[in-house]
N, CA, C and O atoms as a MOPAC input file, in Angstrom:
PM7 MOZYME 1SCF
protein

 N      3.99700 1     2.66500 1    15.83000 1
 C      3.76600 1     3.85700 1    15.43100 1
 C      4.73300 1     4.58100 1    14.51600 1
 O      5.94500 1     4.62100 1    14.72500 1
 N      3.97100 1     5.28800 1    13.24000 1
 C      4.96300 1     6.00000 1    12.50100 1
 C      5.66200 1     7.52500 1    12.67400 1
 O      4.92700 1     8.49900 1    12.83800 1
 N      6.95500 1     7.65400 1    12.63200 1
 C      7.47100 1     8.96100 1    13.38500 1
 C      7.93000 1     9.33700 1    12.44300 1
 O      7.56600 1     8.68000 1    11.46700 1
 N      9.01600 1    10.61400 1    12.09000 1
 C      9.71200 1    10.79000 1    11.44300 1
 C     11.15200 1    10.67000 1    12.22100 1
 O     11.40000 1    11.09800 1    13.34800 1
 N     12.13000 1     9.90300 1    11.23500 1
 C     13.72000 1     9.17200 1    11.06500 1
 C     14.43000 1     9.92400 1    11.25500 1
 O     14.45800 1    10.71800 1    10.31500 1
 N     15.34200 1    10.24400 1    12.29400 1
 C     16.57100 1    11.72500 1    12.12300 1
 C     17.49700 1    11.01700 1    11.75000 1
 O     18.22000 1    10.24500 1    12.37900 1
 N     17.44800 1    11.44500 1    10.14900 1
 C     19.00600 1    11.04300 1     9.41500 1
 C     20.08000 1    12.19900 1     9.34300 1
 O     19.75600 1    13.05000 1     8.51500 1
 N     21.43800 1    12.49300 1    10.08200 1
 C     21.94600 1    13.01400 1    10.27000 1
 C     21.54200 1    14.54400 1    10.71300 1
 O     22.39300 1    15.40200 1    10.47800 1
 N     20.80000 1    14.79300 1    11.08800 1
 C     20.01500 1    16.03700 1    11.48800 1
 C     19.00700 1    16.32100 1    10.65200 1
 O     18.37700 1    17.33700 1    10.94400 1
 N     18.70200 1    15.79900 1     9.80800 1
 C     17.91600 1    15.59300 1     8.47400 1
 C     16.12300 1    14.84100 1     8.60000 1
 O     15.82400 1    13.69400 1     8.26600 1
 N     15.51600 1    15.51900 1     8.96600 1
 C     13.99900 1    14.69900 1     9.56500 1
 C     13.52300 1    13.57700 1     7.88500 1
 O     13.53600 1    14.15800 1     6.80000 1
 N     13.27800 1    12.56300 1     7.92700 1
 C     12.18100 1    12.07800 1     7.26800 1
 C     10.84900 1    11.65900 1     7.33600 1
 O     10.42600 1    11.15400 1     8.37600 1
 N     10.19300 1    11.79500 1     6.43100 1
 C      9.00200 1    11.02000 1     6.43800 1
 C      9.61200 1     9.49200 1     6.56400 1
 O     10.64500 1     9.12400 1     6.00400 1
 N      8.97000 1     8.86100 1     7.21200 1
 C      8.64700 1     7.46100 1     7.36400 1
 C      8.67100 1     6.10900 1     5.78000 1
 O      9.01700 1     4.98100 1     5.43000 1
 N      8.03800 1     7.32100 1     5.37900 1
 C      7.63900 1     6.53200 1     3.60300 1
 C      8.90000 1     6.44700 1     2.76500 1
 O      9.17300 1     5.73000 1     1.80300 1
 N      9.46900 1     7.21500 1     3.28800 1
 C     11.08600 1     7.75100 1     2.38200 1
 C     11.62000 1     6.01400 1     3.08500 1
 O     11.42900 1     5.03600 1     2.36200 1
 N     12.00700 1     5.89700 1     3.93200 1
 C     12.75300 1     4.70400 1     4.87900 1
 C     12.39400 1     3.95200 1     4.25900 1
 O     13.27800 1     3.42400 1     3.58600 1
 N     11.00800 1     3.42000 1     4.05800 1
 C      9.72700 1     2.22800 1     3.87600 1
 C     10.42300 1     2.19400 1     2.03500 1
 O     10.84700 1     1.17800 1     1.48300 1
 N     10.38300 1     3.06400 1     1.64500 1
 C     10.79100 1     2.76300 1     0.17400 1
 C     11.42100 1     2.52400 1    -0.43800 1
 O     11.24100 1     2.12000 1    -1.58600 1
 N     13.04200 1     2.80500 1     0.50100 1
 C     14.13200 1     2.72800 1     0.71000 1
 C     14.63700 1     0.92300 1     1.19200 1
 O     15.75000 1     0.41000 1     1.31000 1
 N     13.98100 1     0.66100 1     1.27600 1
 C     14.19200 1    -0.80700 1     2.85900 1
 C     13.60700 1    -1.43200 1     1.34100 1
 O     14.48900 1    -2.06100 1     0.75800 1
 N     12.08600 1    -1.36500 1     0.48700 1
 C     11.14900 1    -2.06500 1    -0.60900 1
 C     12.43500 1    -2.57700 1    -1.67200 1
 O     12.30900 1    -3.71200 1    -2.12900 1
 N     13.40300 1    -1.94900 1    -1.99200 1
 C     13.98900 1    -1.89900 1    -3.39500 1
 C     14.53800 1    -2.81100 1    -3.02200 1
 O     14.03500 1    -3.62400 1    -3.79800 1
 N     15.71100 1    -3.81600 1    -1.97700 1
 C     16.23400 1    -4.98800 1    -2.17900 1
 C     15.46900 1    -6.09400 1    -1.63500 1
 O     15.88700 1    -7.24000 1    -1.46900 1
 N     14.12600 1    -5.57900 1    -1.33100 1
 C     13.20700 1    -7.01000 1    -1.25800 1
 C     12.46800 1    -7.15800 1    -2.73000 1
 O     12.42900 1    -8.23100 1    -3.33200 1
 N     11.99500 1    -6.15600 1    -3.13400 1
 C     11.76100 1    -6.42400 1    -4.64200 1
 C     12.39900 1    -6.83000 1    -5.46900 1
 O     11.88900 1    -7.55200 1    -6.32500 1
 N     14.03000 1    -6.43400 1    -5.50400 1
 C     15.08100 1    -7.17900 1    -6.38600 1
 C     14.93000 1    -8.88300 1    -5.87200 1
 O     14.97900 1    -9.96100 1    -6.46500 1
 N     14.74900 1    -8.50800 1    -4.62000 1
 C     15.35600 1   -10.28200 1    -4.09000 1
 C     14.72000 1   -11.13900 1    -5.67500 1
 O     15.18900 1   -11.52700 1    -6.74500 1
 N     13.18800 1   -11.09500 1    -4.86600 1
 C     11.76900 1   -11.88500 1    -5.21800 1
 C     11.72100 1   -10.99300 1    -6.80700 1
 O     10.58200 1   -11.14600 1    -7.24900 1
 N     12.29800 1   -10.40800 1    -7.46800 1
 C     12.39300 1   -10.33300 1    -8.82800 1
 C     13.41300 1   -11.07400 1    -8.90500 1
 O     13.30000 1   -11.71900 1    -9.94800 1
 N     14.65600 1   -11.42800 1    -8.20300 1
 C     15.58100 1   -12.74500 1    -8.85200 1
 C     15.42200 1   -14.17600 1    -8.96900 1
 O     16.01800 1   -14.94500 1    -9.72300 1
 N     13.70500 1   -14.64100 1    -7.31900 1
 C     13.78800 1   -15.43500 1    -7.66900 1
 C     12.31000 1   -15.78800 1    -8.69800 1
 O     12.27600 1   -16.88500 1    -9.25500 1
 N     11.28600 1   -14.93000 1    -8.87100 1
 C     10.99600 1   -15.53400 1   -10.07400 1
 C     11.68800 1   -15.45500 1   -11.41400 1
 O     11.29800 1   -16.18500 1   -12.32500 1
 N     12.57100 1   -14.71400 1   -11.57100 1
 C     13.39500 1   -14.77800 1   -13.15800 1
 C     13.70800 1   -16.03000 1   -13.13700 1
 O     13.37200 1   -16.74400 1   -14.08100 1
 N     14.60100 1   -16.68000 1   -11.76600 1
 C     15.53500 1   -18.12300 1   -11.48300 1
 C     14.38400 1   -19.28500 1   -11.64700 1
 O     14.80900 1   -20.42900 1   -11.80500 1
 N     12.55100 1   -19.02700 1   -11.61700 1
 C     12.14700 1   -20.16400 1   -11.41500 1
 C     11.66900 1   -20.17100 1   -12.95700 1
 O     11.34100 1   -21.27900 1   -13.38200 1
 N     11.59100 1   -19.15100 1   -13.79400 1
 C     11.20500 1   -19.15300 1   -14.61800 1
 C      9.22300 1   -18.66500 1   -14.60700 1
 O      8.42900 1   -19.05600 1   -15.46300 1
 N      8.94100 1   -17.95000 1   -13.66000 1
 C      7.90000 1   -17.35000 1   -13.70800 1
 C      7.55000 1   -15.67200 1   -14.44100 1
 O      6.50000 1   -15.26900 1   -14.94100 1
 N      8.48600 1   -15.16700 1   -14.31100 1
 C      8.92800 1   -14.30600 1   -15.11900 1
 C      8.00900 1   -13.66200 1   -17.05900 1
 O      7.47900 1   -12.76900 1   -17.71900 1
 N      8.58900 1   -15.33600 1   -16.95100 1
 C      8.21300 1   -15.37600 1   -18.53000 1
 C      6.58300 1   -15.47400 1   -18.89900 1
 O      6.14400 1   -15.29900 1   -20.03600 1
 N      5.86400 1   -15.75000 1   -17.85900 1
 C      4.63100 1   -15.84700 1   -17.52400 1
 C      3.46900 1   -13.93500 1   -18.22000 1
 O      2.46400 1   -13.46100 1   -18.75000 1
 N      4.46600 1   -13.76800 1   -17.73300 1
 C      4.11600 1   -11.86700 1   -17.95700 1
 C      3.89300 1   -11.34400 1   -18.86100 1
 O      4.60400 1   -11.46100 1   -19.85900 1
 N      2.97300 1   -10.69100 1   -18.82600 1
 C      2.48900 1    -9.77800 1   -20.44700 1
 C      3.70700 1    -8.42700 1   -20.54300 1
 O      4.34600 1    -7.93900 1   -21.47600 1
 N      3.65000 1    -8.24000 1   -19.53800 1
 C      4.30500 1    -6.54500 1   -19.64300 1
 C      4.69500 1    -6.39000 1   -18.39300 1
 O      3.95200 1    -6.24700 1   -17.42200 1
 N      6.44700 1    -6.42800 1   -18.40300 1
 C      7.19300 1    -6.64400 1   -17.35500 1
 C      7.17300 1    -5.16100 1   -16.87200 1
 O      6.05700 1    -5.04300 1   -16.36600 1
 N      7.54700 1    -4.47500 1   -16.81000 1
 C      7.85400 1    -2.82100 1   -16.44200 1
 C      6.53300 1    -2.69100 1   -15.73100 1
 O      6.43600 1    -1.90100 1   -14.79100 1
 N      5.53300 1    -3.40200 1   -16.11600 1
 C      3.77900 1    -2.76600 1   -15.02400 1
 C      3.93300 1    -4.04400 1   -14.21200 1
 O      3.42200 1    -3.84600 1   -13.11000 1
 N      4.46000 1    -5.35400 1   -14.31300 1
 C      4.09800 1    -6.00800 1   -13.28900 1
 C      5.34900 1    -5.88500 1   -12.04800 1
 O      5.36200 1    -6.50200 1   -10.98300 1
 N      6.70400 1    -4.57500 1   -12.71000 1
 C      7.72400 1    -4.48600 1   -11.93000 1
 C      7.52500 1    -3.65500 1   -10.60600 1
 O      8.26500 1    -3.57900 1    -9.62500 1
 N      6.15100 1    -2.97500 1   -10.89600 1
 C      6.17200 1    -1.25900 1   -11.09200 1
 C      4.65700 1    -1.64400 1    -9.68300 1
 O      4.37500 1    -0.94800 1    -8.70700 1
 N      4.12200 1    -2.71300 1   -10.05100 1
 C      2.86800 1    -3.74100 1    -9.05400 1
 C      3.66300 1    -4.09400 1    -7.93900 1
 O      3.18800 1    -3.97000 1    -6.81000 1
 N      5.20300 1    -4.66400 1    -8.16700 1
 C      5.50500 1    -6.14600 1    -7.38900 1
 C      5.99600 1    -4.98500 1    -6.30200 1
 O      5.74500 1    -5.16000 1    -5.11000 1
 N      6.70500 1    -3.79300 1    -6.74800 1
 C      7.10900 1    -2.67600 1    -6.22500 1
 C      6.02900 1    -2.09100 1    -5.23400 1
 O      6.57500 1    -1.80800 1    -4.16700 1
 N      4.81600 1    -1.84400 1    -5.23100 1
 C      4.28800 1    -0.96500 1    -4.74700 1
 C      3.46600 1    -1.60800 1    -3.74000 1
 O      2.74400 1    -1.05500 1    -2.91000 1
 N      3.75300 1    -3.37200 1    -3.99400 1
 C      3.12300 1    -4.17300 1    -3.22500 1
 C      3.64500 1    -4.44300 1    -1.92000 1
 O      3.02200 1    -4.24900 1    -0.87700 1
 N      5.21800 1    -5.05600 1    -2.04200 1
 C      5.70800 1    -5.01200 1    -1.17000 1
 C      5.91800 1    -3.48500 1    -0.14200 1
 O      6.08500 1    -3.68200 1     1.06200 1
 N      5.90100 1    -1.68400 1    -0.76100 1
 C      6.33200 1    -1.15800 1    -0.19200 1
 C      4.88500 1    -1.07400 1     0.91400 1
 O      5.00800 1    -0.79300 1     2.10600 1
 N      3.45100 1    -1.39600 1     0.20700 1
 C      2.37300 1    -1.59200 1     0.81300 1
 C      2.01100 1    -2.09300 1     2.30000 1
 O      1.36000 1    -1.63300 1     3.23800 1
 N      2.90200 1    -3.50000 1     2.00500 1
 C      2.74700 1    -4.39500 1     2.64100 1
 C      3.76000 1    -3.98100 1     3.93500 1
 O      3.58300 1    -4.33200 1     5.10200 1
 N      5.02600 1    -3.02400 1     3.34800 1
 C      5.96700 1    -3.08500 1     5.00600 1
 C      5.35600 1    -2.00300 1     5.73600 1
 O      5.30900 1    -2.04400 1     6.96500 1
 N      4.95000 1    -1.17000 1     5.16700 1
 C      3.79800 1     0.08900 1     5.96000 1
 C      3.06300 1    -0.33600 1     6.49900 1
 O      2.81100 1     0.11700 1     7.61600 1
 N      2.14900 1    -1.72100 1     5.83100 1
 C      1.16900 1    -1.99800 1     6.98200 1
 C      1.88600 1    -2.78700 1     7.99600 1
 O      1.19100 1    -2.69300 1     9.00800 1
 N      2.97300 1    -3.55700 1     8.26700 1
 C      3.35300 1    -4.49500 1     9.09000 1
 C      4.66700 1    -4.35800 1     9.76100 1
 O      4.71100 1    -5.15600 1    10.69800 1
 N      5.44000 1    -3.86400 1     9.68500 1
 C      6.83100 1    -3.47700 1    10.48500 1
 C      6.20900 1    -1.81900 1    11.08400 1
 O      6.93300 1    -1.10000 1    11.77200 1

């Protein structure tokens, strides 16, 4: 169940914690895609990276 997180006396919404946690996961996936050469297949890299981050964030919210 999603509840607020207490961060030094400041209550934060769970979406903030998930958004911060999704950043390193997205960076790792980006690194693996650059290393394998798959990122060259995408036409608009910035749009793909935003979509990748959004997908990782949504999956973390659903399954964590």
